[in-house]
C-alpha positions in Angstrom: -217.4 109.1 37.2 -215.6 111.0 35.3 -216.0 111.7 32.0 -213.4 109.7 28.9 -212.3 112.2 26.7 -211.3 112.0 23.2 -207.6 112.5 24.2 -208.1 109.4 26.4 -209.4 107.1 23.6 -206.7 108.2 21.4 -204.0 107.5 24.0 -205.4 104.0 24.5 -205.7 103.6 20.7 -202.2 104.1 20.8 -201.2 101.9 23.7 -203.0 99.2 22.2 -201.4 99.6 18.4 -197.9 99.9 20.0 -198.5 96.4 21.8 -199.8 94.8 18.9 -196.6 96.6 17.0 -194.4 95.5 19.4 -196.2 91.9 19.1 -196.1 91.8 15.3 -192.5 93.1 15.2 -191.8 89.8 17.6 -193.6 87.5 15.4 -191.5 88.5 12.8 -188.5 87.5 14.9 -189.2 84.3 15.7 -190.4 83.6 12.2 -187.1 84.8 11.3 -185.5 82.6 13.7 -187.6 79.6 12.7 -186.3 80.1 9.3 -182.8 80.2 10.6 -183.5 76.8 12.4 -185.0 74.9 9.6 -181.9 75.8 7.5 -179.8 74.9 10.2 -181.7 71.8 10.7 -181.8 70.8 6.6 -177.9 71.5 6.6 -177.5 68.9 9.3 -179.4 66.7 7.7 -177.3 66.5 4.7 -174.3 66.2 6.8 -176.0 63.0 8.3 -176.6 61.8 5.1 -173.4 61.7 3.9 -171.6 60.1 7.2 -174.9 57.5 7.0 -173.3 56.6 3.4 -169.5 56.5 4.4 -170.3 54.4 7.6 -172.6 52.1 5.1 -169.4 52.4 2.7 -167.3 51.4 5.7 -169.4 48.3 7.3 -167.7 45.7 5.1 -164.3 47.0 6.3 -164.9 47.2 10.0 -166.6 43.3 10.2 -163.3 42.3 8.7 -161.6 43.8 12.0 -162.5 40.5 14.1 -160.4 38.5 10.9 -157.3 40.6 11.2 -157.5 40.6 14.7 -157.1 36.7 14.4 -154.3 37.1 12.2 -152.3 39.1 13.9 -152.6 37.3 16.8 -151.9 34.3 14.5 -148.2 36.4 13.4 -147.6 37.5 16.7 -147.2 33.9 18.0 -145.3 33.0 14.8 -143.1 35.7 16.2 -142.8 34.4 19.3 -141.8 31.0 17.5 -139.4 32.6 15.3 -137.5 34.8 18.0 -137.0 31.3 20.1 -135.9 29.4 16.9 -133.0 32.6 16.4 -132.1 32.6 20.5 -131.5 28.8 20.5 -129.6 29.0 17.0 -127.1 32.0 18.7 -127.1 29.9 22.2 -126.1 27.2 20.2 -123.3 29.2 18.1 -122.2 30.5 21.2 -121.9 27.1 23.3 -119.9 26.2 19.7 -118.1 28.9 20.0 -116.7 28.1 23.6 -116.0 24.6 23.5 -113.6 25.7 20.8 -115.3 24.7 17.5 -115.8 21.2 18.1 -119.3 19.1 18.1 
């Protein structure tokens, strides 16, 4: 068996210390990353709260969309009726002119 010298022990201590220093640095970096992620989560939470408040404020308006769609459909029918009446009136005028103004 070979004898272990002071230089070998010192080299092993330095290797172990270097590993621990490297691990400590990596742990610090991970902790910093975690802090950044927590900050990002807080910002996203604030944004989400704003979005939720906006949606709650608009919810009554969203519920009225069906009523508005129904009314729009009714208006569409009235427009069709009005176009039919106007077309009939114009057709009647054209017929009146063709007959020479006689009823």
